LUMTOR-608125 format. One line per field, with one value per residue (C-alpha): residue in three letters; x, y, z. Coordinates in nm, 3 decimals. Each point is the difference from the previous one (the first is absolute). Example, Ala and Ser with C-alpha at 12.3 -4.5 7.8 and 13.67 -1.06 7.14 Angstrom:
REM residues 2
res [ALA, SER]
x [1.230, 0.137]
y [-0.450, 0.344]
z [0.780, -0.066]
This chain:
REM residues 387
res [MET, THR, LEU, GLN, MET, GLU, SER, PRO, ALA, PRO, SER, ILE, GLN, VAL, GLU, ASN, TRP, LEU, ARG, GLY, GLU, PRO, LEU, THR, ASN, PHE, GLN, PRO, GLY, LYS, VAL, TYR, ILE, VAL, GLU, PHE, TRP, ALA, THR, SER, CYS, GLY, PRO, CYS, VAL, THR, ALA, MET, PRO, HIS, LEU, VAL, GLN, LEU, GLN, GLU, LYS, TYR, LYS, ASP, SER, GLY, LEU, GLU, VAL, VAL, GLY, VAL, ALA, ALA, SER, GLU, ASN, ALA, PRO, THR, ALA, ASN, GLU, ALA, ARG, THR, ARG, LEU, ASP, ALA, TRP, LEU, THR, GLU, LYS, CYS, SER, ASN, LEU, ASN, PHE, ARG, ILE, ALA, PHE, ASP, SER, THR, GLY, GLU, MET, ASP, LYS, LEU, TRP, MET, GLU, PRO, SER, LEU, SER, PHE, GLY, ILE, PRO, THR, SER, PHE, VAL, ILE, ASP, ARG, ASP, GLY, HIS, ILE, ALA, PHE, ILE, GLY, HIS, PRO, MET, HIS, LEU, ASP, GLN, ILE, LEU, THR, LYS, VAL, LEU, ASN, GLY, SER, TRP, ARG, THR, SER, ASP, GLU, ALA, LYS, ALA, ALA, ASP, LYS, GLU, ARG, ILE, ALA, SER, SER, GLN, ARG, GLU, ALA, ARG, GLU, GLN, ALA, LEU, LYS, LYS, PRO, ILE, ASN, ASP, ARG, PHE, ARG, ALA, ALA, VAL, LYS, THR, GLU, ASP, TRP, LYS, THR, ALA, LEU, SER, ALA, ILE, GLU, GLU, GLY, ILE, ALA, LEU, MET, PRO, ASP, ASP, LEU, GLY, PHE, ARG, ARG, ALA, HIS, ALA, HIS, LEU, VAL, LEU, HIS, LYS, MET, HIS, ASP, MET, TRP, THR, GLY, LEU, PRO, LEU, MET, HIS, GLN, LEU, VAL, ARG, ASP, ALA, ILE, ASP, ARG, ASN, SER, GLU, ASP, TRP, MET, ILE, ALA, ALA, LEU, ASP, GLN, LEU, PHE, HIS, SER, THR, LEU, ASP, HIS, SER, ARG, PHE, PRO, SER, ALA, GLU, ARG, PHE, ALA, MET, GLY, LYS, GLU, LEU, SER, GLU, HIS, ILE, LEU, ALA, LEU, ASN, PRO, PRO, GLN, GLY, ASP, GLY, PRO, LYS, PHE, TRP, SER, TYR, PRO, ALA, ILE, ALA, ARG, TYR, TYR, HIS, GLY, ASN, GLY, ASN, LYS, GLY, ARG, ALA, ILE, GLU, LEU, VAL, GLU, LEU, ALA, ILE, LYS, SER, LEU, ASP, GLY, ALA, GLU, SER, ILE, PRO, ASP, GLU, LEU, LYS, GLN, ARG, LEU, LEU, PRO, ASN, LEU, LEU, GLN, ALA, LEU, ALA, ASN, TYR, LYS, GLY, GLU, LYS, VAL, CYS, TYR, GLY, ALA, LEU, CYS, ALA, ALA, PRO, GLN, ILE, ASN, PHE, PRO, LYS, VAL, PRO, LYS, ARG, GLY, ARG, LYS, ARG, ARG, ARG, GLN, LYS]
x [11.033, 0.011, 0.105, 0.194, 0.270, 0.328, -0.243, 0.036, -0.254, -0.301, -0.025, -0.247, -0.273, -0.279, -0.254, 0.021, 0.237, -0.206, 0.303, 0.358, 0.148, 0.010, 0.209, 0.133, 0.282, 0.147, 0.361, 0.272, 0.139, -0.366, -0.268, -0.323, -0.360, -0.245, -0.316, -0.337, -0.296, -0.320, -0.247, -0.263, 0.280, 0.018, 0.370, 0.083, -0.085, 0.076, 0.391, -0.007, 0.150, 0.259, 0.106, 0.029, 0.206, 0.220, 0.038, 0.101, 0.196, 0.224, -0.019, 0.383, 0.083, -0.131, -0.319, -0.346, -0.352, -0.216, -0.357, -0.253, -0.356, -0.126, -0.268, -0.238, -0.400, -0.226, -0.175, 0.224, 0.365, -0.081, -0.191, 0.323, 0.242, -0.244, -0.101, 0.369, 0.127, -0.272, 0.112, 0.371, -0.062, -0.213, 0.177, 0.324, 0.166, 0.320, 0.053, 0.393, -0.005, -0.142, -0.356, -0.114, -0.327, -0.036, -0.357, 0.077, 0.162, 0.342, 0.146, -0.130, 0.100, 0.350, 0.060, -0.327, -0.041, 0.324, 0.116, -0.361, -0.028, -0.456, -0.108, 0.145, 0.208, 0.283, 0.336, 0.281, 0.364, 0.270, 0.307, 0.283, 0.137, -0.403, -0.101, -0.287, 0.117, -0.354, -0.360, -0.216, -0.203, 0.123, -0.052, 0.328, 0.208, 0.185, 0.105, 0.149, 0.115, 0.300, 0.165, -0.112, 0.103, 0.400, -0.002, -0.048, -0.379, 0.036, 0.325, -0.170, -0.151, -0.296, -0.093, 0.034, -0.229, -0.241, -0.050, 0.004, -0.295, -0.173, 0.000, -0.142, -0.264, -0.116, -0.003, -0.230, -0.183, -0.062, -0.053, -0.258, -0.221, 0.087, -0.242, -0.216, -0.104, -0.158, -0.200, -0.089, -0.136, -0.192, -0.159, -0.112, -0.146, -0.216, -0.088, -0.120, -0.247, -0.055, 0.090, 0.092, 0.113, 0.252, 0.136, 0.031, 0.194, 0.240, 0.067, 0.035, 0.299, 0.092, 0.063, 0.150, 0.254, 0.077, -0.160, 0.131, -0.155, -0.210, -0.162, -0.116, -0.116, -0.184, -0.215, -0.015, -0.217, -0.206, -0.105, -0.092, -0.199, -0.136, -0.023, -0.105, -0.154, 0.158, 0.054, 0.041, 0.353, 0.023, 0.038, 0.326, 0.119, -0.016, 0.098, 0.321, 0.016, -0.015, 0.253, 0.273, -0.023, 0.070, 0.287, 0.111, -0.015, -0.094, -0.197, -0.073, -0.156, -0.176, -0.173, -0.109, -0.192, -0.157, -0.131, -0.141, -0.176, -0.106, 0.011, -0.286, -0.069, -0.038, -0.301, 0.115, -0.357, 0.107, 0.291, -0.055, -0.021, 0.234, 0.252, 0.038, 0.046, 0.195, 0.240, -0.032, 0.117, 0.270, 0.160, -0.107, 0.200, 0.333, 0.007, -0.043, 0.254, 0.229, -0.105, -0.062, -0.235, 0.318, 0.237, 0.105, -0.073, -0.263, -0.367, -0.170, 0.064, -0.175, -0.178, -0.299, -0.021, -0.009, -0.222, -0.245, 0.027, -0.055, -0.271, -0.175, 0.084, -0.208, 0.262, -0.040, 0.218, 0.310, -0.095, -0.007, 0.333, 0.205, -0.102, 0.103, 0.324, 0.020, -0.091, 0.241, 0.270, -0.102, 0.078, 0.319, 0.111, 0.274, 0.103, -0.309, -0.101, -0.265, -0.194, -0.039, -0.109, -0.233, -0.144, 0.007, -0.133, -0.356, -0.068, 0.133, -0.204, -0.320, 0.081, 0.059, -0.353, -0.165, 0.127, -0.063, -0.359, 0.077, 0.196, 0.305, 0.277, 0.396, 0.116, -0.241, -0.078, -0.344, -0.165, -0.343, -0.159, -0.134, -0.383, -0.013, 0.318, -0.112, -0.018, 0.255, -0.136, -0.086, 0.177, -0.007, -0.341, -0.292, -0.289, -0.307, -0.193, -0.366, -0.327]
y [9.177, -0.296, 0.069, -0.295, -0.076, 0.293, 0.252, 0.312, 0.071, 0.184, 0.328, 0.019, 0.243, -0.017, 0.235, -0.062, -0.178, -0.143, -0.162, 0.069, 0.291, 0.085, -0.186, 0.208, -0.250, -0.290, 0.044, -0.197, -0.267, -0.091, -0.271, 0.062, -0.221, 0.237, -0.186, 0.064, -0.085, 0.029, -0.031, -0.178, -0.275, -0.277, -0.105, 0.386, -0.065, -0.327, 0.161, 0.307, -0.203, -0.176, 0.370, 0.085, -0.261, 0.068, 0.373, -0.050, -0.332, 0.166, 0.404, -0.037, -0.137, 0.299, -0.113, 0.242, -0.104, 0.229, -0.123, 0.149, 0.028, 0.107, -0.286, 0.135, -0.012, 0.222, 0.272, 0.349, -0.003, 0.197, -0.296, -0.240, 0.175, -0.004, -0.359, -0.056, 0.146, -0.098, -0.363, 0.055, 0.128, -0.313, -0.260, 0.072, 0.192, -0.149, 0.140, 0.102, 0.055, 0.261, 0.039, 0.212, 0.055, 0.043, -0.003, 0.178, -0.247, 0.120, -0.315, -0.226, 0.131, 0.045, -0.321, -0.261, 0.056, 0.041, -0.362, -0.192, -0.006, -0.080, -0.078, 0.091, -0.067, 0.117, -0.002, 0.205, -0.047, 0.279, -0.071, 0.241, 0.147, 0.144, -0.334, -0.262, -0.320, -0.188, 0.059, -0.313, -0.038, 0.084, -0.353, -0.079, 0.273, -0.236, -0.270, 0.378, 0.290, -0.149, 0.007, 0.322, 0.136, -0.184, 0.118, -0.383, -0.025, 0.213, -0.212, -0.304, -0.239, -0.049, 0.365, 0.035, -0.343, 0.116, 0.381, -0.155, -0.241, 0.273, 0.231, -0.312, -0.057, 0.316, 0.046, -0.309, 0.155, 0.262, -0.098, -0.216, 0.305, 0.191, -0.293, -0.021, 0.372, -0.002, -0.337, 0.072, 0.374, -0.164, -0.295, 0.296, 0.206, -0.259, -0.122, 0.349, 0.020, -0.334, -0.148, -0.335, -0.111, 0.257, -0.065, -0.335, 0.051, 0.228, -0.288, -0.271, 0.192, 0.065, -0.373, -0.051, 0.228, -0.112, -0.336, 0.006, 0.333, -0.051, 0.337, -0.100, -0.385, 0.146, 0.246, -0.255, -0.227, 0.272, 0.159, -0.327, -0.122, 0.275, 0.257, -0.169, -0.310, -0.230, -0.333, -0.251, 0.234, 0.111, -0.338, -0.121, 0.292, -0.037, -0.323, 0.104, 0.277, -0.228, -0.264, 0.291, 0.093, -0.309, -0.054, 0.293, -0.073, 0.406, 0.108, 0.352, -0.250, -0.229, 0.323, 0.108, -0.293, -0.017, 0.377, -0.096, -0.362, 0.165, 0.400, 0.108, 0.315, -0.239, -0.234, -0.339, -0.152, -0.101, -0.202, -0.374, -0.052, -0.351, 0.168, 0.336, -0.188, -0.272, 0.312, 0.177, -0.350, 0.010, 0.302, 0.066, -0.313, 0.104, 0.358, -0.159, -0.260, 0.351, 0.174, -0.226, 0.108, -0.092, 0.196, 0.340, 0.145, 0.269, -0.099, 0.328, -0.038, -0.350, -0.166, 0.243, -0.154, -0.358, 0.120, 0.095, -0.375, -0.196, 0.274, -0.119, -0.278, -0.031, -0.041, 0.306, -0.092, -0.039, 0.326, 0.190, -0.170, 0.132, 0.366, 0.019, -0.176, 0.281, 0.308, -0.123, -0.041, 0.381, 0.109, -0.166, 0.102, 0.268, 0.040, 0.181, 0.347, 0.075, 0.186, -0.324, -0.186, 0.249, -0.072, -0.401, -0.043, 0.141, -0.265, -0.229, 0.060, 0.035, -0.352, -0.101, 0.102, -0.115, -0.344, -0.016, 0.178, 0.217, 0.361, -0.064, 0.303, 0.024, 0.278, 0.275, -0.119, -0.199, -0.182, -0.120, -0.258, 0.130, -0.015, -0.241, -0.162, -0.401, -0.229, -0.316, -0.202, -0.333, -0.184, -0.377, 0.000, -0.204, 0.175, -0.107, -0.197, 0.246, -0.236]
z [-17.678, 0.239, 0.368, 0.090, 0.202, -0.081, -0.075, 0.178, 0.272, -0.075, 0.167, 0.352, -0.107, 0.240, 0.142, 0.384, 0.246, 0.305, 0.204, -0.015, -0.173, -0.377, -0.279, -0.187, -0.176, 0.033, 0.218, -0.144, 0.187, 0.150, -0.096, -0.048, 0.001, -0.158, 0.101, -0.200, 0.220, 0.075, 0.300, -0.167, -0.134, 0.250, -0.109, 0.067, 0.306, 0.073, -0.137, 0.218, 0.290, -0.181, -0.123, 0.392, 0.065, -0.331, 0.095, 0.350, -0.094, -0.247, 0.067, 0.140, -0.394, -0.122, -0.112, -0.010, -0.085, -0.150, -0.054, -0.267, 0.029, -0.349, -0.016, 0.279, -0.144, 0.153, -0.160, 0.037, 0.085, 0.327, 0.089, -0.038, 0.130, 0.322, 0.012, -0.113, 0.327, 0.239, -0.135, 0.116, 0.283, 0.146, -0.214, -0.013, 0.324, -0.004, -0.390, -0.051, -0.317, -0.292, -0.092, -0.349, -0.081, -0.397, -0.145, -0.328, -0.188, -0.053, 0.171, -0.185, -0.307, 0.094, 0.165, -0.051, -0.332, -0.149, 0.203, -0.127, 0.342, -0.020, 0.392, 0.345, 0.189, -0.163, 0.127, -0.183, 0.155, -0.062, -0.018, 0.190, -0.333, -0.090, -0.227, 0.026, 0.121, 0.081, -0.135, 0.191, 0.272, 0.334, 0.152, -0.255, 0.184, 0.252, -0.273, -0.180, 0.257, 0.163, -0.334, -0.142, 0.334, -0.089, -0.319, -0.145, -0.154, -0.295, -0.150, 0.050, -0.230, 0.200, 0.050, -0.439, -0.044, 0.285, -0.169, -0.343, 0.090, 0.225, -0.320, -0.244, 0.241, 0.005, -0.374, -0.051, 0.281, -0.234, -0.256, 0.121, 0.147, -0.360, -0.121, 0.255, 0.009, -0.319, 0.082, 0.326, -0.076, -0.311, 0.252, 0.259, -0.247, -0.124, 0.327, 0.072, -0.241, 0.028, -0.376, 0.094, -0.312, -0.048, 0.345, -0.070, -0.313, 0.235, 0.286, -0.292, -0.146, 0.353, 0.056, -0.365, 0.127, 0.340, 0.097, 0.324, 0.126, 0.321, -0.080, -0.405, 0.099, 0.361, -0.236, -0.268, 0.211, 0.178, -0.302, -0.199, 0.335, 0.157, -0.239, -0.322, 0.199, -0.239, 0.202, -0.308, -0.067, 0.344, 0.188, -0.193, 0.047, 0.381, 0.017, -0.196, 0.208, 0.292, -0.141, -0.093, 0.361, 0.173, -0.259, 0.142, 0.330, 0.003, 0.333, -0.241, -0.291, 0.206, 0.199, -0.321, -0.124, 0.325, -0.010, -0.364, 0.165, 0.310, 0.076, 0.210, -0.279, -0.260, -0.169, -0.033, 0.021, -0.422, 0.120, -0.013, 0.403, -0.023, -0.215, 0.147, 0.377, -0.162, -0.065, 0.340, 0.191, -0.243, 0.052, 0.348, 0.115, -0.216, 0.102, 0.406, -0.123, -0.081, 0.282, 0.273, 0.312, 0.244, -0.227, -0.028, -0.329, 0.020, 0.022, -0.111, -0.376, -0.059, 0.250, -0.016, -0.373, 0.154, 0.262, -0.243, -0.167, 0.331, 0.082, -0.346, 0.050, 0.320, 0.275, 0.165, 0.288, -0.221, -0.185, 0.350, 0.106, -0.342, 0.077, 0.362, -0.164, -0.193, 0.240, 0.241, -0.297, -0.100, 0.326, 0.047, -0.350, 0.063, -0.353, -0.111, 0.050, 0.234, -0.248, -0.214, 0.355, 0.051, -0.330, 0.019, 0.304, -0.019, -0.298, 0.210, 0.338, -0.257, -0.165, 0.368, 0.123, -0.320, 0.096, 0.313, 0.010, 0.277, 0.058, 0.057, 0.077, -0.041, 0.283, -0.090, -0.330, -0.008, -0.260, -0.043, -0.218, -0.353, -0.013, -0.331, 0.081, -0.136, 0.289, -0.046, -0.260, 0.038, -0.229, 0.005, 0.151, -0.185, -0.090, 0.246, -0.238, -0.045, 0.079]
């Protein structure tokens, strides 16, 4: 049975309460926000100060916020609990609501799965009579919380329409995941044994079912170009991927296309050089227009991909500038967890060292240029005629 607005709230069954007193049941007359989150989830971390503010603002109106950490990634439950406790101590000294920990999967079974919630952060708002009033992203709470608190939300057409759309969207996602799983399983098994023909058949089946799925499209291009080395088939695929990425005006799609053309781990020697650089130029210019250097958009996802194009094209200075902007953007991005920053920074520093041809440091972290990293190519120069 689907958990939705008007459903009785499930119980809270967790292993430990890391902050605040245990919550045994929802008290009549109070409104609760039950927030599923994890320290490795950027949007979850971003939402934490917001939840602190909501708890403070509405505590006299009967609001109680409850954080449920049921998705901490660690080898053991004890390690996950210890890491979570340390994170809360360091990052949330002003925390003013309960935090529960569960690694058994019980809370997911009671709350997330029945509500067709596939990701975190997810907020459940429990009304004063113990029934669910809202399920969704915590950044939408401001729009509905005052109405829940004054009792007008659940009877409104807006609430009914929002919950209907949420359920329909979740059902679509569930159907897509069910369709994709056997295709992905067959594809991965074929790639593992280097059975490229079976892998191609699987991925073509996926694209036939979901032509707008970026994962299938990216895997298709990578398979044909970099595993099967079929330029005759792969180049038209690549041109179409570039065209679709630009038509969508999607940074994610454009990065995916650039990676196929310029990622340093791939062999591009079979590509016709003129076509490859023409596609790279078009993609890079569109990304820079969408996310300009002077803008506030995050640079750490797309700028390294653009830098690889510029370095390959012989413009070392531009490549260095873009990676430096990416590092600066990463440093100022409070919305992503430290764990992710620490994972991204070494790669950015390595790219910067390679492009500069010298050791670079950021705080205590340093990188030296890789010995076999290619020098800036002399594109466009005429070869000296031999006598």
